[in-house]
N, C-alpha and C positions, 0 to 999 in steps of 0.2 A: 408454229402455225401463225403466231402473231406477226412474225417477220414477213411471211408470205402475204398476209393481209395488207401490210403496209406497202409492199411492192405493187400489188394489184390495184391499190387505190390511190396511187400517187398522181395519176393523170387526171386533171380537173375536167369535169364534164362541161361541155359548152353550155353557156347559159347560167351556170352557177358562179356566184362570187367566191372568192378565196375563203371568206369566212363561212359561207354556207357549206362549202366542200369540207372544211375542217370539222364543222359541227356534224355533218352527215357521217364522216369517218368515225367520229367519236361515238355517235349513237350506235353505229354498226358494230364497233369494237365491243361496246357494252352488251349489245344484243347477242353477238356471236361468242361472247366470253373470250375475246381476243383471238378468235379463230378466223379462218378464211371464209367460213360459211356459218349461217345461223339456222337454227332449226325451228320447227313449229312451237316447241315449248318456250323458246326465247321470245318469240313474237307475242305469245299469249300474255306476257307480262307487261305489255304496253299500257300506259296510263292515258287518261284523257280521251278515251275513245269509246263510243257506244258499242254494246255487245254485237248488235247487228252489223255494224260497220267493221268491227274486228273480224267477224266471221267471213266477210267478203275478202279482207286482206289475206286471211289464212287460206282461203280457197284459191286466190290469185297466186300466192307464193308456192303452195304445196300440193296443188291438185295433181301434178305430174312428177313431182320430185320431192325428196326428203329434206333438202337443204337448199339455201339460196346464197349466191355470192353478192359482193358489194354492188356490182353494176345492176343486177336484177333487183336488189333490195331498194335502190334509190329510184328506180324507173317510175313508179307511181308518183313519187314526189316531183320529179323533174317534169313529167308530162302534165300533171294537174296544176302545179304552181307556175311553171314557166312555159309550158307547151302551147301549141296551137290547138284550135278546137278539134281538129282531126286526131292529134296526139292524145288529147284528153278522152275523146270517144274511144280510142284504142284501149285505154285502161278500163273504162266503164264496161265495154263489151267483154273484155278479158275477165272481169269479175264473175261473169256467168257462163260464157262460152256455150251458148245454146244455138241450135240450128234454126233458121227461119226468122230470127229476130229475138229481141229481149222481151220478157214479159213486163208489161206496164206496171204491174203490182210490185215487181222487183225494183224498178226505178223509184217508185213511191217510198219503198222501205229504205232505199239508199238515201234519199233526201231526208227522211226522218232521222236516219242515223247521223247525217251531217249536222242537221239543226240541233239535235239533242246533244251531240258532242260539243258543238259550238257553245251552247248555253252552259254546259258543264265547265268549259274552259273559262267562262266569264265569272265564275263564282268568286274568284280572288281578285277580280278587276276592281279598280277604285270606283268606277262609275256604277257598277253593279252594287257595290257596298252601299253607295249613297241611296239606293232604292229600298233598302231593308226597312227603314223607318216608315215607308209607305205601305208596308205589308206586302211587298211584291214577292211573288214566288213563281214557280214553274211547274204547272201540272201537266201530266202526260197528255191529257185530252186537248189542252190548248196548243201544246207543241205539235200534236198530230194535226190539228186544224191548220196551223201555220204551214206545215209541210204539205198538206193536201192543197192548200192555196197555191203554193209554188209549183205544184204539178197540174194546175187546172187547165193548162194549155196542151197537155199531153193528149195524144189520140185516145179515143174511147175504146179502141179495139184492144183485145187481150195482149197482142204482140205489137212491138214498136220496132221499126226498121232502123238501120244505122242512119239513113237519110233523115228520117223523122226525128231521131234523137239529136242529130246535128243541129237542126232548125231550133229545137227546143233549148238545147244547151246554149246556143248563141244568144238567146233572148233573155237569159237570167243572170244579170250582173250581180245581183244581191246574193244569189246562191253561190256563185263562183267565189265571191269575196269570203263567204263563210267556209267554203271548201278549202281555200288557200290557208285561212287561219287555222283550221283543224289539222290540215296536213303539216303545216309548219310546227304546230304544237307536238304532234306525235313523233315527228322526225327530229325534234330538238332544235329547230332553227327559228323559233318564235322570238320576237322582240317586243318590248313594252308598247310600241306604237302599232303593232300588227293588226289590232282590232279597229283601226281608224276608218277602214273602208266601209264597214257596216257597224257602226258603234252604238252602244248604249249611251244616251245623253246623261249628263250629270243631273241628278235630282236636287233641286234647290227649293227653299221656301218653306220647308217643314220645320216647325219649332222642335229643337232637340227634346227628346223624351216623348214626343207625340207619336203615337202609333195608331194608324187607322187602316181598315181593310180596303185598300184601293181596288177598284174594278179591274185594274190592269195587271197582267202577268208579264214576265220578262219577254216572252215571245210576242205579246201584243205590242210592247214598247218597241221592239226591233221592227216589227211589221209597220207600225205607224211612222216611226222615225225615218225609215228608209223611203217613205213616200213624201216626206216634207221637202221643201226647197233646201238645198244644201246648207245655206247660211243659217238655217233654223234648227239644225240637228245637234248642236253642241250641248245645249242645256234646256231643261224644262223647269219651269217655276210653278210650284203649287199655288193655285188661286182659291179654289173653292171645293168643298165637299159637304153634302147634306149630312154626312155622318159626324162632321165637326161643327159646321156652321148652322145646321138646322134647315128645315124646309121653308126658306124665306126667299122670295123673289127679289125683295129689296136688298137683302144681303148678297145675293148672287150678283146683282148690278153693282153693288158697292165694291165687289172684289174683282170683277172682270173688265169693267170699263177702263179705257185708256191704258191697257196693259200690253198692247201689241197682239201679234198673232196668237191663236189659242186652239186647243183641242177640247171639245166638249164630249164627254162620255156619259151615256145614260143607260140605266138598267130599269126595265119595266117589271111589273109584278109577275109577269109570266116567265121571267128569267132571261129575256132577250137583252143583249148588250150591244149598243150601237152608238153612233155619234157623228161628228163632223169636224173638219178643219176649217177654221175661220182665219184667212190670211191678214185681215185688217183688224185694228182695235175695235172692240165693241163700243158703240156710242148710240144713245137714244135719239131717234128721229124718224121721219116718215119715209126716208129713202133707203134703198138697198145699198149695201156696202160690199166690199170684197172684190176678188178677181179670179181669173181662170186657174189659179193654183189651188182653189178650194176643192174639197171633196167630202163625200159622205162615206161611211163605212159601217160594216157589221163585224162584231167580234164573237157573238154567241147567238144562236147555236151553230153558226157557220161563219167563216171568214170571207169577207168580200169588200171591194172598194169601188166607188162610183165617181168617175171623173167628169168634169163639165162637158156638156155638148156644145157650149157657146151659142145655143139657141137663144138664151137670155142671160142676163147678169144678176139674177135673183139669188145671190150667194148668202148674204147676211141681212137680217132685219131685226131690229130691237125697238120696241116702243111701249109706252105706258100711258095710262090715264087719257085715252082717246075715246071719243064717242063714235066716230065713223071709220076708224081703222083698228086692226087687231092689236091687242095688248099682250105682249109676250115676246119670245125669242124664236126666230124662225130661220131655216136654211133651205133654199131651193123651192121651186114650184111657184105658187102665187098665194095671195091672201086667201085664207081659209082652206088651202090645199097645199100645205108645205110638205117638203120631203121630211123635215124634222121640225117639230113645233113644241115648245114648252110654254104653257099658258102662264100669264102673269098671276092668275089665281093658282098659286103653286100647288103642284100635286098631280096635274093632268097634262096630257099632251096628245099630239096625233102625228101619224106618219101616213101620208096619202098612198094610195095604191099605185099611182103613177106620178112621175115628176120629170118634166121636160128639161129641167136644168142640168140633170146628171145622166150620163150615158149608161144604159143597161140597168137603170135603177129598179130595185125591188123594195117593197115595203120593209122598213127597218124593224118595226116592233112586232110583237106577237099578235096584236090586234090594232086596227086602224086608230081607234081612240084608246089610249093606254093610261094606266095608273103608274106614276113614278115610284120606283123603289129607292133609287140612288142616283145622284148626279155629281160628277166631279169635273173640274176644269183645270187645265194646265196651260200656262203661257209657254210658248216655244221660242227658242232663240234668245238673243240678247234683249234686255229691256229697252223699250223705246226711249229716245232722247227726250228729256224733260225740257220744255220750253222755259224761257225766262220767267221766274216767279212773279215779276212785276206785271207780266202780261196775262196772268191767269186769274180768273175768279176763284174764290174760295171753293165754290161748288164744282169747279172743274177738276179738283184734286180727286183721284180715285178713292182716297180714304173717305171723302165726303159724299160719294155717290149714293151710299145707303141712306144718308140723311136726306138727300135730294129726292130719292125715290119715295121715302116715307112721307115727305111733304106733299108729293104729287098724289099718293094714295089717300092721304088725309084730306084731299080737296083743296090744297093750297098750292096751286101751280106757280112756278117761278116766272112771274110776268116780266121781270127784267131780262129774261133770256133773250138774247139777240139784240138788246138795246145798248150794249156796251159801246164805248167810243172805239172807233176803228183803230187798229194798231198801225202806226206809221212804219214804213219800211226804213 
């Protein structure tokens, strides 16, 4: 029977590389125990796949037959990894085979199965390992929220037609990247770089031996990283956490200024988790910074993201020790009505009920004026290039921002600020 299998599988399927074809033959021979067909019992032994997703494969393969040959065995792989949208839809509809359309809840469960399997496959990845010191884990609730977010554009009706499914599938590149990684893993064609399309960033900046409970879970990191500009997705550098550095606005300034783009994550006393992406380095001053790659987001109790309207450019604001201007850190909106605001008198903040800076915005916190439970900040992407040391004031160094802030709070403003000799080109 093994000889028969070899004869039937010698012709390489169009679209498959020689190496892929060899790997698929190999996994089929193992699954079929070197026979020309594999049975349901063989498929049940697959690793790296969520139970819900495995049940769909079993239904696809064996709903009308007791065994499957090589060509039918590899068809889901070929269609999902290499096929057109229509070929991929063919597999999805075949998972259920219902008249009048597919139930929307079934699609949501499929997406959950893909995301859960993808995160399972990350467990031995080098980048995932780097997050263990940050206390990063994967709870079912957060995975479910991420999956539901990916499905938020599905029709609200109980049934979804093939045409509606095609539109939805065509718009989700991040889900398709996870699908391909999962299918490659279960069919044995995965390579070390296969996760690069939707990757976990490398976690840097945490002192060895330091373990703290990060606000982020692995699904949150994937969600946020996939929304960043591509050049900022390779690594995240830990800058600040109230659990490590204490509730100090001056310490926050000392750790985040001049560090490049960053993500700020806040948890309020009501358990809501939210934040914003700041594309520019934080610097103290009266003007707004940032650009239209900025966004605000929610992580708990639901997942959402708010991109700029371009109605205004009020993306980042940071100021201290002012009499006529707000003192604190803000993102979006306007003075006294920020989308996200952390007061310089650390411990409180606000999130306005409306914010014209971000599209579809909804209040981030549990209450408009909130009490802070936890704040953490991550720089994203490569560190900014440090200018010539001879051209910098001592207090320009990020390490000295805390000292500078403390001097300001103590009523000793830096009067030499802005009076340096101009730097010649």
